N, C-alpha and C positions, 0 to 999 in steps of 0.2 A: 656634387652637389648643386643646390638649386635656392639661392637665398630667397630668391621672389616668392618661389613655391611655399618655401617654411614660414614667411612673414603672411600669407594668406592662410596656410592652416594653422598660423597662432591666431589668427583674426578670427577664423572659426571656433576654435577651440574657446576664445572669448564670450564669443556670441552663444554659444549653446554647446558645450562638452558632450553630453551626450549625443547630440546628431552627428556632430565632427568623428565621433569616437566610432558610430556606427556606418558611417561613410568612410572611415579609415578602415575599417572592418570589410567592409563589401569591395573594397578595391584588391582584395586577396591579402593572403600572409605575408609578411613582412618580417624578415629576422631582425632581432635587435640590432643586429651591425648595419643593417641597411637602414632600418631606423633614424639609427645614431647620426649615420653618414648623410643622409638625405634631409633629415629634418632638423638635427640638434646641433651639428658640426658649425652649420652657416651662421646659426645664432650664437654658437659659445664662442665664437672667433670674435664677438664683440667685446668680452671680458677684457681681454689684455690692449686692446685697441682703444678702447672708451677711459681706461683707465690713464694709458700712456698721452691720451689728449684732453683729458680733463685740465683746466687751467689752474685749477686752486690748487694741485697738487705742485705744479710748476712753480707758483706765487712764492708759497709758503714753505716748501720743503726741496725747491731745486728739483723737483722730479720726483718721479714714481721709482721705488726699488724694486727688483726681480720679485723679491719676497712679496712686496704690497700689491704687484703685479699678477701674480700668478693664484695667492690666497684665495679670492673670490672662485677664480676657474676652478679650484680642486673642491671647495666647497659645494660649487654647481653639479660638478663631477660626482661628490658624494650623494648628492641627494638624487640623481640620474642612477646611480646602482641602487639608492634605496627604491626606487621605483621599479627598478628591473627585478629587485628583489621581490617586493609585493607583486607583480604580476608573479613570478615563478611560484609564489606561497601559493596565491589563489588557484594559478592552474592545475597544481597538484592536488591543492588540498580540497576540491569543493567538486561536488557531485556535476556532471554536465547539464543543468537544466539552464539552458542559455536562450537569451532573446537576443538574437545576433543575426546577422544576414544568413540565407541559406548555406549550407556547406562553409560554414565558417566560424572557426575554434577562435574564440576571443583571446588572443595572444599578444602581446606589448602593448595593451591597450593603455594602462597607468603609464609607460613609458612614454608612448605619444602625449598622454593629456600632460605631460611636463614640461610641454614647449615655453609655455611661461616662465620656467625656471631658466630655460636656456637662453630666454629673451631679458631677463631681466638684467642682463649687463649693461645694457644701454644705459642704465642709469648712474652708473658709475663717471660718467661724462659729466654730470652736474655736481657728484661731490660724492665721494667714497661713505659717508655715513648714509646717503640718500640710497646708493646702490646697495648698501648690505640690509637696508630696510626693505627696499622693492625684493632684494632676494629672498629674505625672512617669508615677506607677503606672499611671492610666488609660489615659495614651496607651500606654504598652507593653504593656498587658493588651488594649487595642484593637487595635493595630497586630498581634501575635501572633494574635488569633483573626481577624482580615481575613484576614492572609498564609494561616494555615490554612483557612479556608473556602474562599476563591478557589482556592486549588489543588487542594481536594477537587473544587470545582464545574469547573473547568476540567481537570481531570485532568494537574495540573503538578505540579512541586516550589515547594517555599515560596521556595527559594534561587533558581529563574529569577525567579519573581515578584518577588522583591524587587532580584533584578537590574537586570530591567526598569523597576521603580518608581524607583530611585537614578538610572539613565540619565535617563530622561525629567524627574524633578527637576533634575537637573543641568543638562541642556538649556534647563530652564525659569530656571533661574537665572542660567546663562551671562552675560547682557548686563547683570545685576545685580554681579557677580562683576569684569567688566569696567570696568563704571562706577566701581565703590570702587576698585580697582586702579588707574584711570588717575588720580582725587581723591587715592590717597594719594601717586602720583609727581609731581603737581602741587605739592601741600603738601612733599612731600620738598626738590623743586627749588626752591621759595621759601625754606625755613629754610636751604637752604644757601647761595643768596645772601646772605642775611642775615651769613654767618658771612664769606662774602667780600668 
């Protein structure tokens, strides 16, 4: 874990996402685990820390609960999982017409460009609402920059990459949707039996 390096990379992503992604790829292929441990984890630790240090939650509610401290972290991790899925979708569904440094395959670019999502936890020290707004803005910013950069690297349209991503996520979530649909149907039948 290198917090100073993660903050430096975060600044580069805000200044010019495309150049920071090319610089990231120029350093060599890093696994998603390495990207997570080196760049995201130091920033993700800000979420529970900022929530516990927020003075407004101590004043109005006597302190945060574990649920309120972990919920934003889980949302940020879910966003990172979506970035990972976006990387894998693009990596395995697009022909390799890549604009990247020599001998480099664009892996984990979207995952790297989602650094602002990991850093949005700092806003929870102001107020939980400000933190959730910052988290939503960071997800939108990161998704837009990821789509732009991946579209540029693969010479494809943003709409095509987004469409492929939505199809892949829908297919991944299909078993979950079917499970909750069946659970809802069983609960509805149970409630109807009580009335009959």
